[in-house]
N, C-alpha and C positions, 0 to 999 in steps of 0.2 A: 455568434454561433451559427452554424449552417442551418438553413431552413428545415432540411429533413431531420436533423438532430433535434431541433426545437420541437418539431411536430411529434417526434417519438417521445420526447420528455413530457410534452403536454398529454399525450395519449396515456403515458404511465400514470401521471397525476390524475387523469380522468378516471382511469380504472381503479386506482386506489381510493379516490373519492367515492366512486360508486360502491366499492366494496365496503367502505366505512358506513355509507348510508344504509346498505343492506344489513350490515351488522347492527346498526342502531335501530333499524326498522324491526329486525328480528327480535332484538332485545325488548323493544316496546311491546311487540306482540306476545313475547314469552317471558316478560319480566317476572311474572309470578313464579316461573320455574327456576330462574337464576337466583332469586332471593331465597329460594327454598334450599339451596345447596348447603351442605354441612359436612365437615370432615368426620363428625361423630355419627357413625352409621347405626344409630339406635334402631332403625327400621329394617336393617338388613335381615332377610330371611323371615320376617314376620308375615304371616298370612292374614290378610284383611279382607273381609267380605263387605262389599259395598252394595247396599240395597237401594236402588233408585225407586222411590215410592210410586205406586200405581202403575199404569201402563196398559196398552191395548184398549179395551172398552172402558176401563176405569181411568177416566181423565183426571181424577182428583179435583182440587179446587180450580175454578176458572175465574180469571180476572174480569173486570167490567168491560174490558175491550177485547176479551176473547182469548187471552193468554192461558194455555193449559198447563197445569202443574206438572203432569207426567213428563212433558217435554223438557222443562228446565231442570227437573230432578235428574233426568238422565244426562243432561249436558254437564251439570255440576259434578255428577258422579264420574263422568269421563275425564274431565279436567283433573279431578282428585286422583284418579287412577294413574294418570301420567306422572303427577308429582310424587306419589308414593313409590312407583316403580323406579323413578330416577334415584331414589334413596335405597334401592335394593329390596323393597318389600315385594311380596307376591300378592296379587290382587285377583279376586274372583268376584263376579257379578251375580246377583240373584236373578236378574233378568238380563238377557243379552241384547234385547231390542225392544221395540214398541209392541210388547206382547202381554197377554193376560197371565199373571202368576198369582196364585192365591196367597193369602197372608200366612197360613200355616205352612204352605209349601216353601215360602221364603225362609221361615225359621228352620224348617227341617233340612233345607239345603245347607244352611250354615252349620247346623248340628252335625250333619253328615261329614262336612269337611273340617270340622273342629278348628275353626279359625281362632286367631289370637285376639281379634276384635271385630265386632259386627257394627256397621254404621249404616243406619237407614236415613236417607236424605229426603226431606219433604219441604213444602212451603205452605204455610197455614192460611186459613181464612176464618173470618169472624162469623160464628153461627148466628149471631143476632144482627147481622148485616151492618155492623158499625164499621164503615169503610175508612174511618180515621185511624183505626187501631193498627199498629205496626210495632212488633217487638220480636226479640229472639228468644226461643225456648229450646231447651235440650232435655230430653226425657231419658230416664232409666227405670228399670223395674224395681219394685219394692223389695223383692227377694235379694237384691244386691245392694240394699241400703247399707252404707258404710263399707262397701266393697269396691272393686276396680271399676265397675260400671259407673258409679257415682264419681270416682276420680276422673275417668275419661270424659264424662259429661261436663264436669266443672272446667277441665282444661279447654275443651272445645268451646264452651260458652264464653270463657274469658277472651279467647282469640276472636270470636265473632263480635263480642262487645267492643273490643279494641278497634276492629275493622270498621264497624258500622255505628256504634254508639247509640243504639236504639234504647229508649227508656223502658223501665219496667221489665227488663230481660232477666231470666232466671232459669235454673235447672229444676226439674220437677221429678219427684218420685211418683211413679204411676203404677197402675195395675191392669189397665184395660187393653192396652195395645198388644195385639196378638203376636206381632213380630218380636216383641220383647218377652212376653209372657211364656211363649213356647220355646224360647231360645236358651242357649248357653250364655254364660257371662265371661268377659265383659261385652255388653251390648248397649248401644245408645240409639236414640232417634232424634234428629235435629230438625227444627223448624226455624231456619235462619231469618225469614221475612214473612210478612203477610201479603200474599198475592192479591187479596181482596182490597188492599189499599191502592187507589189509582196511581198515586205518585210512585209507589214501590213497584207496581206492575210495569210502569214505563221504564224504570231502572232495570228491572229483571229482563227486559227485552234486549239489553246491551250485553255484549260479550264481556266487557270490562267488569260489570257487576258479578257475573257468574264466575269469572276467573278469580275475582277477589274473594268470593265466598269459598271456592275450592281451596284457595290458599289459606284461609282462616281455619278450615277443617284440617288441612294438612299440618299447620303449626301446632294445633291442639293435640292431634294424634301423635305427632312426633314428640312433643313435650311429655305426653303421658308415658310413652315407651322409654324416653330418656331417664325417667325416674325409677324404672325397674318394675318387675312384676313378681312380688312375693306370693308365696302359696303356702297353704296349710294342708297337711296330710295326716289324718288320724292313723295311729299305729296300734293303740290298745285302749280299752275302756273298761275299767273295773266297775261295772254297774250292778253286779250281783250282790255287792256288799254295801252296807251303809257307809263304810269308809271309802267314799268315791274317790278314785284316782284316775287321772287322764294323762295319756302320753301322746304327743303329736310331734310331727316334724314340721318346722317352719324355715323356709329358705327363700332367697331371691334367685329365681331360676336364671335371670340374666346377669347376675353378679354385678349389678350396678350400684348396689348399696347394701350395707349390713342391715339385718333385722334390728328394729328398735325394741329392746326388751321392755321399756316403759310403756309401749303401746299395746302389749299383749294383755288381753282381758278374757278371762274364762268365767262365764256366768252360768250358774245352775239356778234357773228361774230368777229370783231377785238377789241371789247370794253370789257375791264375787269370790271366787275361789283363790287360794294361795297359789302363786306361780313361780317357777324357777326356769330360766332359759339357759341352756348350756351352749356356749359359743362354739366349742370344738365339734360337737356332734350335731349341732343345730336342732336339738331336741327340747321340747317343752314338757315340763312335768307340772301337773296341777293336782291339787287335792282339796277336799272340803275340810275346813278347820275343825269341824265336829261331825260325828256320825249323822247321816241324813235319814230322816224317817222314810219308811217304805212309801212308794208311790211313783208316779210318772212325772218327769220334770223336763222342761225345755233346756237344752244345752246350747250355748253360743260361745264361739271362740273367735276373737278378733286380733288382728296383728297388722302392723305397718312396718315399712322399712325406714331408714334414716332420711330418705327423700320425701317421706310422707305418703307414698303410695300404699294402698291397702291390699291385703289378701282377700280373696273371696271368703266371706264369713261362713264358718262351719255352723250350721243350725240343724239340730236334730232333737228328737225326743229320746230320753233314756228312762229306763225303769230301774229303780232301786228296790232290790229284794232283800228281805231280812234273812239273817242266818238263824234258822229256827232252833239250832242247838242252844240249849240253855235258856229257854223262856222261863221267866220267873214272875212272881207276884210282887206288887208293890204293897203299900200299907192298905190293908183291907178296911173298908168303912161299912158300918151297919147303921141303918136309920130305922127306928130310933136306936140309940146306942146302949140301952140297958136291957138286962134280962132279969127275971122272966117277963115276957111281953103279954101281960094279961089284957083281955078285952080289946085286943087289936085285931083288925080284920086282915091286914097284910103289912109286910115290911120289905125293905130293900137292902140288898148287899151289893156294894160296888167293889169289884176286884180289879185293880190296875194290872195290866199285863205288859211286860217289857221283854225285849230280846236281850242278848248278851251285851249289846252295845248301849243298853239303857234307853233304847228307843221304844215308844209304845207300839203295840201291834197295830197294823193298819185297820182303819175302820172298815167294817163289812166282813171281817174274818169270821166264818161260821164257827159256832161253839155248841157242843152237845153237853147237857148237864144231867148228872145223876146225883141222887141225894138220899140219905137215910132219914132226913127230916120229913115230918108230916107236913102236908099242906104246901108242897112245892108248886109254885104257880108257873115256873119257867122250866121247860125241858130243852129248848133250843133257842139260840139267840145269835146275835153278831156283836162284834166289838164296836163300841161307840165311844168316841173321844178317848180311845186307848184303854177303855174299861169294859169289863163284863158285868152287866147288871142282872142280878138274880132276884126274883120276887117270890116271896113265900108268906104264908100265914101260920100262926102258931098260937092258938087260943090257950094252950096249956104250957106250963113251964117246960123248957127243953129237958130239964133233968128227969122228967117223968116219961120222956119219949122212949119207946121200946126200940132196941137196936134191930129188931127183926120185923119185917113187913111181909104180909102174906101176898100182897099184890106185886111186889118187886123182889126179885131174887138178885141180891147185890152183895159183893164181898165187903162193902163199906162198913166201917165200924160206926158206933154210935156218934152222931153229930158230925159226920163227914159229908162233904160235897165234892164230887169229882167233876172236873171240867176237861173236856176233850176238844181241842181245836182240830181243824181239818188237816193239819199237818202231823197228826199223831203225837202231839205233845200232851201228856197227861199230867194234871196237877191235882193234888188232893189238899183240901183245906180242912184243918182240924178246928172244930168249934168247941170252945170251953164254955159250957152253959152258964156258969156263975160269973164269968168275967165280962165286964162291960165291953172291952175291946177284944178282938180275936188274938190268939197267940201268934207269935212270930212264925212265919212260914219257913219250913225246913226242907232243904233240897240239896242234893249233891249231884254233880255231873263230872264224869271223868273224860279227859281228852288225852289219851296216851300219845306220847311222842316216841317214835321208834329210836332206839339207841344202838349205835354200832359199837360193839365192844372193842373194835380195833382203833377207834377214834376217841379222843378225849370228849367228855361230856360237854355239850354246848349249853350255855346258860343265857338267859335274857339279861339285859343291862338296863337299869333304871337310875334316874337321877332327877335333879331339879335344875331349871334354868332360872336365874335370878338377876335382878337389876343390881349392877355393881355398886350403886350408890345407896339405894334404899333397902336392898336385900329382899325385895318383894318378888314373888314368883311372876314370871312373864308368860302369859297365856298365848297360844297360837303361834309359838315359835316353830320354824321349820328346821328339821335336822336332815341334811342332805348328804348323799354319798358324793365322791369326787365326780361321778358322771352327771350329777344334778338330780338324780332320782330322790324323791322324798321318802325318807325312811320312817319318820315319826313326826308327830305334832304335839307340842306340849299342851297339857290340859289347863283348866282355869287357874290352877295353883302353880303352874310351871312344871309339873311332873311329866315325865315321858318314859316310854319303855321301848327299847330296841329288841326285836324278836331274835331268837337264836339263829345263828348263821351269818351275822354281820361280821365284817373284818375288824377285829378289835384294835388292830394297830393302824388301820387306815384313818386318814384325817376325816373329820366330820365338819361340815360347814353349817353354821347356825345363823338363821336370818329371822329378823323380827322388825316390823316397822317401829321407828323411834330409836333403833340401836345400830351401832356399827356391826357389820357382819363379822363373824368370828370363825376362823378355820383352825382346828387343832385336833389332836388326838384326845380321846375320852380319858378323863382322869381315872386312875385306878382306885383312888380313895373315894369316900362318900362325900367329899367336898363338892358343893354345887358348882355349876358352870355359870360364870358371871359375864354379862354383856354390858358394855359401856354405852350409856345414852348418847345419842347423836347431839352434838352441840350442848353437852351437859344437861340435856333434858329441858332446854329452854322452852320448847313448844309442846312438850308432852301435856296432855290433858286439855289443850286449847281446842276450841271448836271454831272453825273459820268457814264462813260462807263465801264462796267464790262466784262472782256474777259476771260472766262474759257478756259484755254489752251488745245490744241489738240482737240480730238473728232473724232468720226467715225472711219475711217481707221487708224488714227494717235492716238495711245493709250498712248504714253508717257511711263514713267517708270511703271513697273509691280511689284507687291508684290509677295512674295512667295506663297500667297494664291490665286493668279490669279487676284487680284484687279488691275484695270487699273487706272492710274493717271487721264486720261481724264474723267472718271466717277466721281471721287472724286472732280476734279476741277469744274465740272458742279454742283454738289450738293452744294459745298461751295459757288459757284457763286450765286446760287439761294438764299441761306440763307443771303449772303452779300447784295444782291439786296433788300431783304425784310427789313433788318436792316436799310439800307440807306434810303429807302422810309419811314420807320417809323420815321426817323429823319428829314424828310422833303425834301430830295434830289430827283431830277428826275433821274431815272436810266434807262439805255439802256444796253442790253446784245448782244454781238456779236453772240452768239448762245444760244438758249433756250433748245435745244435737243441734242442728240448724233449724230451730223452731222459733216461731214468732211469739214473743212475750211482751206485753205492754208494761209500763213502769209500775202500775199498781200491782199487777201479778207478781212482779219481782219483789216488791216490798212486802207483800202479804206472805210470799214464800219464806222470806226471812223472818217475819214476825212470828210465824208458826214454829220457828226453831230457836233454841236458846243459844245463839252464837255469841262468841266473844268479839268477833270482828266480821264486818260485812265489807268486802272489797270488790269493787267493780273494776274489771280489766277492760280498758278501752284503747283505741288508737285514734286520736283526735287530730284536729288541725288547730294551729294557733288562731287567735282572735284578731282578724283584720281590723275590726272596729276599735281595738286597743293599740293600733299602730304596730301590730305584730306581723311580720312578713310570712306568707304562706310557706315559704321554703325554709323556715327557721327549724334547725335540727336541735330539738330540745327534749329533755325528759321532764315530765311534769306529774305532780300529784294534786288532786282536787279535794277541797274541803268546803264545809259550809259553817258549822257551828264551832265554837272555840275548842271543844274537846276533839272534834274531827281534825282541826288544824294541828293540834298537838300530835296526833297519830300520823298524819300525812307527811309531816316534815322529816320523818325517819327514812323516806324512800328515795328521793331524787339523787342524793349523793352516790348511792350504790348503783343506781341505774346508769348514771353518767360514767362511773368508773368501769362498769362492765361493757357498756355499749359504745363508749367513745363519742357521746353526743357533745355538742358545744357547751351546754350548761344545763342545770336543772333548777327547778323552782316549784313553788306551790302557789295555788291560786284559788280564790273563792269561786264556787260554782253552785248553781241552784238546781241541780238535777233532782228529780223526784226521789231517787234512791238515797242520795246523800242527805237531803233535807229531812225525809220522813223516817228512814231507817235509823238515822242517828239518834232520834228521840227514844228509841228502844235499846239500841246497842251501838257500838262504834262503827261508823260507816264512812268510807272515803273511796276515792278512785285513783288509779294510776294509769298513766299513758307513757310507757317506756320510750316509744318512738312515735314521732308525729308522722301521720300517713302521707302528708303532702310535701315533706322535705325531699329534696332532689335525691333520687336513687333509693329512697326508703321503701317504695312499693316493691321493687325487685328484691331488696334485702329481706323484707318481711314475708315474701313468698317462699323463703327457704326455712326449713324446719330448724336448722342450727341456730338461726337468729331467734326464732320463737322460744327455743329452749333456753337460750342465754337470757332473754328478757325475763322468763319465769324465775331463773336462778337469781337474777338481780332483785326481784321482788321478795324471794325467800330471804335474802340477806337483809332487806328492809325489815322484815318481820323479826329476824334475830336481833337487829338493832332496837326495834320497838320493845322486845322482850327483856332488854337490859344488858345485852352483850355489847362489848366494846371491841370492834375489830382492831383498833389501834393497840390494844393490850393483848391481842391474841395473834397466832401465827397465820401465815399465808403460804400457798404454793402457787407459783405462776411460771409460765413457760410457753413453749410452742412445740408443734409437731411438724417435722419436715421430712421430705423424701431424701434418703441418703445419696441417691444418684444425682438428683438435680439440685438439691439444696433448697428447693421451693417448698413453701408451706403446703400442708395437706388440708384440704377441705373435707368436712364430714368425718374427721377422725373422731372416734368414740372413746372417751377417757372415763374410767371409773375409779374413784378414790375409795380405797379399802373395800372394794367389791360392794359399795353401798351408794355412793353419790355420783351420778353420771354428768357428763359434760360433752358437748358436741362442738367441734371447731367450725368457725366460718372461714372465709377465704384467706384470712391472715394466719390461720393455724394456731392462734393464741388461746390460752385457757387460764382461769384464775379460780382458786378455791380459797375461801376466807373463813374466819372465826374458828380456827383450828387450835386446840389445846396442845401442849407439849406431848411429844410421843413419836412413834414410828408410823409412817404412812406409806402405803403401797399404791402406785399408779399402774393400772393396766390399760394399755393403749392399743386400739385396733383401727384399721382402715381397710376399706375394700381393696383386695388384690395386693395387700402388704402383709408381711409377717408380723404378728402381734408381739408385743414386748411388755415386760413388767419391770419396774424400777422401784427402789425403796428410798425414802428420804427421812431425815430426822428434823424435827422442829423442837428446839430447846426452850424457846420462850416466845418473844414477840417478833422473832425474825421472819423474813420472807425467804423461803427455799425456792431456788430456781431449778427448773427441770426442762432442759431442751432435749426433746425426745426425737430420735431418728428412727424411721421405719424403712426397712428394705423392701423393695417390690418383690413379690413372689415370682418365681420363674414361670 
């Protein structure tokens, strides 16, 4: 080759080499940004407010070698801003430079701009000067406990834990930090490291450490938005009547996941209200199962989507007011109970007062009293414990009392007492002097209904809802319109009434825990409406105590992705409780939230309840000391005493079939709960999936897997109750996209509008223990057209249902 050509070729190689080196160098410097790239633009258009803590004269914490917190806060914030903007997010800063900005001012800045997420970046220091301390902490305000702020805090914490692995790290519910207290939600405050730790201070001086921290924040924020942002909007609240009814709209504004109906809970103080969620209108209807006494009550509405992200909890106080039309007396009591009352100085009359809903009048209601009796000691009082207490003395027999009094001009007849409440309801009590107990109270009230002569007269409809097997009345059953609106609730004997104006020919949907949901037209005859018990009533009347293992400071096993076993246990515990209640069982939980409980507390909680079974839900690791590999993918049940073993052996087979684990077994375990609770009632533990098996931590982080685990445990309880799935029918199948033919993740399947299922990545589902009959599957997936199919089960056969959903345009 000619020398000049060789030189040109070498020059080209040199330029290419230098270009590659530059690219590699750039990648090394900006590797954090390249690893953050994603085709899924969950952050596109999101407005995120980053608050670099401290600034100006407020240095924040200072390391032993002089590193100031305010500086590294701003550096991490700047790196995070770049990452977020690369994904299409809009980012604003609460402070633009090294300047003084007040705490309240920072919160007000975010409120003004109405961001989708507020992130305050800090680096902590130990107040007791323990410079060895170093951990990660992420805070959220207590007013968003169970809401999106807690979700965001947990996602960011997991990523920081994976990145740095600092021990004793956790998310905290707080109340003192002003940037959270004065803010809108979701809002979090992160303390990724302790700058007071000398070793950590040295690391925080490096650009690599600060970029890694920004990247961890970024991944946590991105995963939070990837899961969707559900919201609750109140539309109406019937708080003037004891028949409390609530209507709200619940939707996922990002359309990343459907709302999970099983997650919706409406609390009126300590009472869990009955709920119906309508998919088409995205409306929630809730009602109290019985009339609520007058007073003020805290109302709380919670909801999640199928990815597990929470809506901001609706929390407010409502006042229930009585309908004063039709106030009546109960059974009047006089002490002593005989007449005439000779040689007595005084006596007492107790007059129960109730409204038309049979609720006692609220305590403190003023009452004015007039009487033709001599010796009336009470002329005004208030309602106490739902009763009006009247005191009087009568040294002479009542039959000798004159009907006329010189000191009181009253139209009352002999032996009458008149009570007047502050709402102008007047009641007269007729005393029969010679009768030990007072006569029945007589009263009549008219409630005229205007009748249009041009329209047929409308009438109320009444009937009973009964158990198809026992013919007993079913209390608390909901009767719903096609829209989901709650029209009526059956009373303790199963009786209900629909007011005039309902559509007689429209289908009515009837729901009750322990029964298959029924949709039909109302019968024209007086024959009662019959509901079929779920699984033949196998779990009706059972009381089961569900114990989600660990919690709070006790995390249990941890996955490589930072997932805590205690969090998974709680989610599976909630799903299991929901399935068991649907099957008719009464369920208690040792813990409903992420709180710390020691073993003794758990057992004592159980011993104070008369439960039939005490089941601990755990996600364990195999026993290396028993030559069990840590990555063993096994389903397991734990027992201690012989009776406990007999119960535990009903579960592994169903967990294996549902979850696809390698095998299932039972093993003796000496946990405090199994050892001590078993002496009082039946106690055992299940671990559907091992936390340490390859890929299980990522699988367990998804709600669909948690729900499937819970359903497998329900099947174990049905087996334990004497049902044999080999002698009953099954429905199995998969859900796929019609265009791609690929399985659909997070498809939500409901069997007979009663039993839910959620698909994992394989799109498969399985329902078992089904008696012969017609079954209806309703299948939904986000951004797909829902569909409903019917299947017949004749005996012990397995019906296949391969469901295809079409994407919505």
